[in-house]
VEXMI-375307 format. One record per residue (C-alpha): x, y, z; residue in three letters. Coordinates in steps of 0.05 Angstrom, whole numbers, plus 32768, in hexadecimal, padded with zeros to 4 digits. Layout:
XYZALA...
END
This chain:
80017FFB7FF9MET801880437FF1PRO802380758027GLN7FF480AC8038PHE800680E68016GLY804780CC7FFBMET805280A07FB8HIS808A80737FAEMET80A780667F66GLY809D80B07F4FLEU809780CB7F98ARG805480FC7F90TYR804C811D7FD9ASP7FFF81347FD2ILE80018141801DILE7FEB818C8001GLY7FAE81747FDEGLU7F8F814C8014TYR7F8F818B803AALA7F7F81B68012SER7F4581858006LEU7F39817C8051LEU7F3B81D28055PHE7F0A81D7801EALA7ED481AF8044LEU7EDD81D0807ALEU7EDB82158059LEU7E9A81F98046LEU7E8281E38084ILE7E8F8230809APHE7E6A8250806BMET7E2B821E807CALA7E35823380C6LEU7E3E828680B9THR7E1382928091LYS7E2C82C8806BPRO7E0082F28038LYS7DEE82CB8001LYS7E0E82FE7FBESER7E1382E97F8ELYS7E6782F17F8EALA7E5B82C07FCFPHE7E34828F7F9DLYS7E78828B7F70TYR7EA182857FAFLEU7E75824B7FC9VAL7E7082297F89ILE7EBE82317F81GLY7ECC820B7FC7VAL7EA181D17FAEILE7EBC81C97F6CVAL7EFB81D87F8FSER7EE881977FBAVAL7EDF81697F84PHE7F2481857F5AALA7F4C81747F99THR7F2E81337F99ALA7F2F812A7F49VAL7F8181357F52GLN7F8481077F8AILE7F6680CE7F65PHE7F9880E57F22ILE7FD880E27F59VAL7FBD80A27F6CGLU7FBF807E7F2AVAL7FFC809B7F17ALA801980737F4ASER8006803D7F43ASN800280297F05VAL7FFA7FDC7F04GLU7FC57FE57F30LYS7F9280167F1ETYR7FAF80397ED6TYR7F7E803C7E9BASP7F9280627E61ARG7F4980757E57THR7F3980797E99SER7F7580A47EB5PHE7F6F80D57E76THR7F2380DB7E87ALA7F3780F77ECBLEU7F5F81287EAELEU7F3181447E82ILE7EFE81427EC2VAL7F3681687EEDPHE7F5081A17EB4LEU7EFB81AD7EA8MET7EFA81BA7EF5LEU7F3681DC7EFFTYR7F1C82097EC2ILE7EDA82157EE5VAL7F0182267F28ILE7F2C825F7F00LEU7EF2827E7ED8ILE7ED2827A7F25LEU7EFC82A57F42ILE7F0782D27EFFPHE7EC582E07F11ASN7EC382E87F52TYR7EF383247F4BVAL7ED783337F16SER7E9383427F4ALEU7EC183677F85LEU7EC483A67F56SER7E9083D97F62GLU7E9183E77F0DLYS7E8D83A47EFEARG7E8183817EB3ILE7E31838A7EA0ARG7E28836B7E54LYS7E20832E7E5CLYS7E3C832B7E0ASER7E7E833E7E2EVAL7E8483087E60LEU7E7382DC7E30ALA7EA982E87DF9PHE7ED782E97E32ILE7EC8829A7E50TYR7EC582847E07ILE7EFE82A17DFCALA7F1C82867E3DILE7F04823B7E2DLEU7F1182397DEETHR7F5B82457DF0ILE7F6282227E3ATYR7F3C81DC7E17ILE7F6981E77DDASER7FA181E67E00GLY7F95819B7E22PHE7F6E81797DE7GLY7FAD81907DBETYR7FD8816C7DF0ASN7FA3812A7DFEILE7FAD81227DB5ILE7FED81247DB7MET7FFB80F77DF9LYS801D81347E18ASN7FF8813D7E5BLEU801D80FD7E7ETYR804F80C97E71PHE804180827E8BVAL8087805F7EADARG809B80217ECDTHR809B803C7F11ASP805E80697F01GLY803C80AD7EDBILE805D80E87ED1ASP802681147ED0ILE805181587ED4GLY804781677E90ARG7FF9816D7EAAPHE800B819B7EE9THR803581C57EC2ARG7FF581D57E86PHE7FC681E37EB9TYR7FF8820C7EEECYS8006823A7EB1ILE7FB2823C7EA7ALA7FB682547EEBGLY7FF3828A7EE3LEU7FCC82A47EB1ALA7F8682AA7EE2CYS7FB082C57F0FTHR7FCB82F87EE0ILE7F8483187EC0CYS7F6D830F7F09CYS7FA2834B7F16THR7F9D83707EE0LEU7F4F83757EECALA7F5E83917F2ECYS7F9483B67F1BPHE7F6C83DB7ED8LEU7F3083E67F08ARG7F4E84007F3EARG7F2684357F47ARG7EEA84167F59TYR7F0083DC7F80VAL7F0783E77FCCSER7F4883EA7FECARG7F4A83A58015ILE7F3D837D7FD4VAL7F7C83A77FB2ILE7FAA839D7FF8ARG7F8E834C7FF2THR7FAB83487FA3CYS7FEA83667FB8ILE7FFC832B7FF1ILE7FD382F67FD2LEU7FEB82F37F8DVAL803B82F67F94PRO802482B37FBEILE7FF982947F94GLU8025829F7F4FILE8066828D7F7ALEU8038824E7F92MET8031823B7F48LEU807582447F2EPHE808A82157F64ILE805381DB7F51GLN807281E97F03ILE80BD81D87F1ALEU80A8819F7F51ASP809981627F34ASN8094813C7F6AHIS805E815E7F99ALA8016816E7F8CILE800081A87FB3PHE7FD981CB7F76THR7F9581CA7FA4GLY7FB481F57FD0ALA7FB3822F7F95THR7F6682327F8FTYR7F5482207FDEVAL7F8282597FF5MET7F6C828A7FCDPRO7F1D82737FDBLEU7F2D82708023ILE7F4C82B98024VAL7F0E82D57FFAMET7ED982B88031TYR7F0182CB806DGLN7F0F83188051LEU7EC6831E8026PHE7E9082F8804DHIS7EA182F2808FSER7E90832C80C4ASN7ECC835680AAPRO7EB18369805DTYR7E7283878041ASP7E7783688007GLU7E3C83A07FDDASP7E6E83E07FF4THR7EAF83B87FF7GLY7EB983DE803FCYS7EC983B68082GLN7E8583B080B6ASN7E8683C780F1ILE7EAE83978116SER7EED83AA80EAALA7EDC83E8810CLEU7EE583DA814CGLU7F2283BD8141SER7F3E83E9811DLYS7F28841C814FPHE7F4783F98188ILE7F8683F28162THR7F98843C8157ASN7F888454819BILE7FB7841881B8ARG7FEC8437818EARG7FD7847E819FGLY7FBD84938155ARG7F9F84D08146ILE7F6484CF811APHE7F1584EA8110TYR7EDE84C2810BVAL7EAD84DA80C9ALA7E6684C280CFTYR7E3D84BA808EILE7DF484AB8095ASP7DC384AC8053PHE7D7A84B2807CGLN7D54849C8040GLN7D7C8464803ALEU7D7B84458087THR7D2A844E8083ASP7D0E8419805ASER7CD1842F8046SER7CFC846F801ELEU7D3284378002ALA7D3E843D7FBDPRO7D5383FC7F94ASP7D8483D87FBBTYR7DB083BB7F81GLU7DB384057F5DSER7DBB84297FA0ILE7DF283F07FB4SER7E1584017F6FVAL7E1784487F82GLU7E2F84437FCALEU7E7084187FB1ALA7E83844E7F82ARG7E7A84807FB9VAL7EA684527FEDCYS7EDA844E7FBDARG7ED784A17F9FGLU7EE684AB7FF8ILE7F1A84737FFAGLU7F3E849D7FBFARG7F4384DA7FEDILE7F6D84C1801BSER7F91847C802CASN7F8A84978070LYS7F3E8490806FILE7F22844E8083HIS7EDB8449806CLEU7EA78412808FTYR7E628408809AARG7E34840380C5VAL7DF483E980A4ASN7DCF83F5805DPHE7DD38440805AGLY7E0084578095THR7E568459809APHE7E85847180C3LEU7ED0848180ABALA7F0D848B80DALEU7F3F84BD80C2ILE7F8984B780D8GLU7FA484F880D9THR7FB48523811ALYS7FA3856D80FDGLU7F63857E80FCARG7F6885A680BBSER7F7F8561809EASP7F35854580B0ALA7F14857E809AGLU7F30857E805EASN7F1F8534804FTYR7EDD853E8068ALA7ED4857A803CGLU7EEC85407FFFHIS7EBF8511801FMET7E7B8543801DARG7E9385557FCFASP7E8885037FC9VAL7E4B85027FE7LEU7E3385427FC0ASP7E3B851D7F7DASN7E1E84E57F9DPHE7DD985097FB3TYR7DD8852C7F69GLU7DDE84E87F3CARG7DB284C67F64THR7D6E84CA7F46GLU7D4D84D07F8FASP7D8185007FA5ASN7D9684D97FDCILE7DA4850F8012HIS7DDD85028045TYR7DF385138090PHE7E418511809EILE7E59851F80E3GLY7E9C852580F7ILE7EC08524813ECYS7EFF85268155GLY7F3785188162ASP7F3D84D5818ASER7F5884FD81BEARG7F18851181CFARG7EFC84C381D0PHE7F34849181DDARG7F20848E822AALA7EDF847E8216VAL7EE1844A81DEGLY7EBD843C81A1ASN7E7D842F81BALYS7E77847281D6TRP7E9784958190THR7E6184748167GLN7E2284848195LEU7E3684D78191PHE7E4384CD814BMET7DF584B38153TRP7DE684E9817CTYR7E0485178155LEU7DE085058114LYS7D9A850A813FGLU7DAF8551815AGLN7DC0856A8119LYS7DA5854280D8MET7D6D857280B9LEU7D3985408092ASP7D42855C8049GLY7D8385788045GLU7DCA856A803CASN7DF185798088VAL7E36857A8094TYR7E4D858380DDTYR7E8E85838104PHE7E848576814BALA7E9D85A88180ASN7EB0859C81C8GLY7E6785B381D7THR7E4C857D81B0ASP7E76853881D7PHE7E6B85668217ARG7E2585638214GLU7E20851881FDPHE7E4C850B8229ASP7E1985178263GLU7DE684F58231ILE7E1484AD8233TYR7E1C84B98278LYS7DD884BC828FILE7DCF84828258GLU7DFA84508277GLN7DE8846382C0ALA7D97845182B1LEU7DAD840E8292LEU7DD2840082CCASP7D90841682F6ILE7D6783E282D0ARG7D9A83AB82D6ALA7DA383A98312LYS7D4E83C08331MET7D7183CF8375ASP7D3B83F98398PRO7D6D841483CAGLU7D99842F838FASP7DB18478839DGLU7DB7848C8358ARG7D6F8497835FILE7D5684D38390LEU7D1984D8839ECYS7D07852483AETYR7CC1854183C8ALA7C95857D83BBGLN7C60858D83F0PRO7C23859E83DDILE7BF385D383F6TYR7BAA85C1840DSER7B7B85FD8404VAL7B4885EB8436LYS7B7085D18468GLN7BA786028460GLU7BDF85D3846EGLU7C0C85AA843FPHE7BDB855E8441ARG7C0D853A840BSER7C4A854383DCALA7C5E852C8397GLU7C9C84FB838FALA7CCE851D835BLEU7D0F84EE834EMET7D4A8516833CARG7D9284E38325LEU7DD084ED833ATHR7E0E84E08313ILE7E5184ED832DASP7E358513835FGLY7E0E854B832FLYS7DCB854E833CLEU7D9C853F82FAILE7D55854D82EAASN7D1E852B82CDPRO7D1F85528292ASP7D68853C8286ALA7D5C84ED828DPHE7D1284D18286ILE7D1C84E58239HIS7D5184BA8238ILE7D3B847B8265ALA7CF38479823CGLU7D1D847181FCLYS7D4C84358223ASN7D0F8415823FASN7D2B842E828ACYS7CEB84548298ILE7CCC841C82BBHIS7D04840382E3ALA7D06844B82FALEU7CBF844F831DTHR7CC88410833EVAL7D0884268360ILE7CDF84698370MET7CA0843F8386MET7CD0841983BBHIS7CEE845D83D7LYS7CAD848683E2VAL7C8F844D8400CYS7CCD844C8433LYS7CC384888441ALA7C7D84928442ILE7C8C8459847FGLU7CC7848384A3ILE7C9C84C7849BLEU7C4B84B384ABSER7C67849484EFALA7C7184DF850CGLU7C50850684D8TYR7C0A851884C0ASP7C0285198472PHE7BCA84F1843CASP7BF784D78405ALA7C3884D983DBVAL7C2A84DC8392THR7C5484BF835CILE7C6284CB830AASN7C52848A82E7CYS7C5D8481829DSER7C4084678260THR7C6F8425825FALA7C50841C82A3ASP7C0E84248299PHE7C0483F78250MET7C2483C1827EASP7BE283A4829ALYS7C01838282D1THR7C2383C782ECPHE7BEA83CA8322TYR7C04838E8339LYS7C4483948346GLU7C3383D98361ILE7C0983C28399MET7C3E838C83A0ASP7C7283C483B2ILE7C3F83E383D9VAL7C2B83AC8406HIS7C7D839F8411SER7C7783D58445TYR7C5383E98485LYS7C2684228464ILE7BD984318454ASP7BDA8423840CGLN7BAC84668407LYS7BEB8497840FMET7C0D848683D3ILE7BE884A18392ARG7BFA849E834BLEU7C0284D98314GLU7BFC84C982C9LEU7BEF84F58291THR7BAD84F3825EGLU7BD984E7822ASER7BE4849B8248MET7B9E848D8236MET7BA2849781F0ALA7BD7846E81E7GLU7BBA843181FDASN7B79843E821DTYR7B6083F78239ASP7BA283EA825CALA7BA8842D8282VAL7B5A8423828FLYS7B6C83E382A4HIS7BA283F682D7ASN7B78843082F0MET7B41840A8306ASP7B6483D2832EMET7B8F840D834FLEU7B4B8428835FASN7B3383E8837FARG7B6A83E583A5GLU7B68842F83C1GLY7B9A84568398ILE7B7F84918387GLN7B9184AC8343LEU7BAB84F48325TYR7B9F851382E7MET7BE7853082D7ASP7BF5856982ABASP7BAB8574828DPHE7BAB85B18258GLY7BE885A68241THR7BCA857E8208GLY7B8D855E81E1TYR7B6185638226SER7B23853C8218ASN7AF685458259LEU7ACE850E8247GLU7B0484E38248ARG7B2085058287VAL7ADC84F582A6VAL7AD584AF8290ASP7B15848F82B3VAL7B1B848682FEPRO7B4984C18317VAL7B3284E58355GLN7B6585288346THR7B6B85518310ILE7BB485778306LYS7BB185B782DCPHE7BF985CA82C2ASP7C1B860782D6LYS7C0D86218288SER7BC8862C8290LEU7BD9865682C8LEU7C01867D82ABTYR7BD786898274LYS7B9786918299SER7BB886CE82BBILE7BC986EE8284LYS7B9286DC8252ASP7B3D86EF826BASP7B2A86B38237ARG7B5A86778256VAL7B4C868F829FASP7AF38687828DASP7B0886408275ILE7B32863582A8ILE7B03864D82E3THR7ACB862482BCTYR7AFC85E482B7MET7B0085E68301ILE7AB085E8830DGLU7AA785AF82DEPHE7ADA85908305PHE7AC48595834ALYS7A7985908336LYS7A8B8543831DASN7AB68535835AGLY7AF385468345PHE7B3485668375VAL7B578598834ETHR7B9885AD835CLEU7BCC85E08335ILE7C1885D6832EGLU7C45860B8328GLY7C3C864B8357VAL7C7486698359GLU7C5986B08379ASP7C2786CE83A5GLU7C0286E3836DSER7BFB86A28351GLN7BDF86868392LYS7BAD86BB83A1LYS7B9486B2835BPHE7B8D86628361SER7B6F86678399ILE7B39869A837FASP7B2A8667834FARG7B19862C8379GLY7B558601836EPHE7B6385CD83A9ASP7B9C85C683B6TYR7BE085EC839CILE7C2885D78390GLN7C6285FF837DGLY7C9E86288390TYR7C70866183AFHIS7C6D862383E5TYR7CA685F483E3ALA7CD885E383AELYS7CED859E83A0PRO7D1D857883D5SER7D35853683F0PRO7CF48507840CILE7D04850F8443GLU7D01854F845BASN7CB3854E8449LEU7CB1854C84A4GLY7CBC85A0849CLYS7C7585A38472TYR7C4E856E849BPHE7C30857784D6ASN7C4D85488519LYS7C1085158531LYS7BED8526856EALA
END
């Protein structure tokens, strides 16, 4: 028996072929498991790998026969094996050529041109090996085996020709080929040519499989695994992360450019995908040609990030202006006039400590702040932008951490309260709990963090923690002071969950307090979004003895019929109505009528925002039951409510 991978007599070493077959099979498995994008180029690659498996297997059979003449050799069968291999080999070469052609942004589109090229290649190739078969020049039968040196040299020369053609195709189309493809060719082509030359000269080792399996592996790794986007020739967000970290570690200074085409990221507005992909690829090539210091990465179909490796702001501005020119040209030549936003930030010393994630979020924030619908926008960020976003980012990260921990004792959530004055009893009988956030010792008001909490689905966590803190404070205060209740603001998201009332009651029951001392505030706009769920929670809370306040009444579309229909006990007029009614008699008449209407229907009325004596007198004269505002007290930690409530007898 011949040794594995080594044949006596002519001593053909085919370990390289076995290794190539193994790698080709593994590549097929990886393709099946990783499920990369099924582009046209990828289909050629898959077919190429499958054909390479068969070609390598046939090559192994050829060497087996050539090394065991007496046992396996039959002239007709052996010649058929050679023909099969040569046909498989030319198919691989054509697939590789076609694949390289597809990597160019400007592809050969005329089928007649492609057909002519393929017919010419096949004619020359088939004529060559047909002539050699007829003249019996492909191999020689010897007593110790079959010499297949000429056969090997023939297809290796064809391989060299294909390598040169692919290189020329990349070189001639270099304006339309991405930078990473050019660099791959520069590295891979010399290695490929060297291997083919060695195979031509070496009559004892057969490693032809490596000359076509290796390029297929490299193509898959570079252009179809994570780092590469096939449509535009850009690397993707994973490669950006790697480049960002590398530059930071090496102390390189760079700027970041954020390019966004809003009409493309909005799927309802996106034009034809294929034609726009070609145009985007052209834009990417034009931007890359501005300077080799610009590295472009694709985030999604209509969003790109670029790293501009330069120390000087003036250079970054110059490159950015050139990029802007490219985008202006893109806008003018597209039928749908695709608008763009380009924002530049840097240099990297500003965000070295905070990392790539912070930088990407900052660029997204910049777009949200500066982008205008229906306009092309170019903006170079300044220090104020960085400081504003840094505060937002810190708030967002703190809120996400609060939501993850859900700690009722979280010290970052502060419970403040503002006492509410009873006109009839002439004393403070209740208070409104107000949330504050503290980060790095800085007190942050709700206006700065509530919208961030809503955007990140953190608002419910804040409500739960506030509920715990208020219940705990009531438990302590009620032991010494006489008061009716403390109100807590709730969000739309809270009341849209039909099990919200259960969660509230579970928290209340976990403390030694009268549940009637907890009251909840909600806005009229909540009921417009999911009336059934909100009404269900309101009914259930009322049954448990929890009173409800209609907050900010008069700020939106006030539907008196709906307000009367829902189970709220107190109508809390927004301060804007107070200020308008003082200045405008018509508004004053409306407010007076509303107060009378609500009182007649059994509601309690409360006015907020009273800041001076004249507003206080006006509110009392109009018949409000309760008054809240800075004139009486500013919000302070809830523990300070003891200053306003009377002590129990």
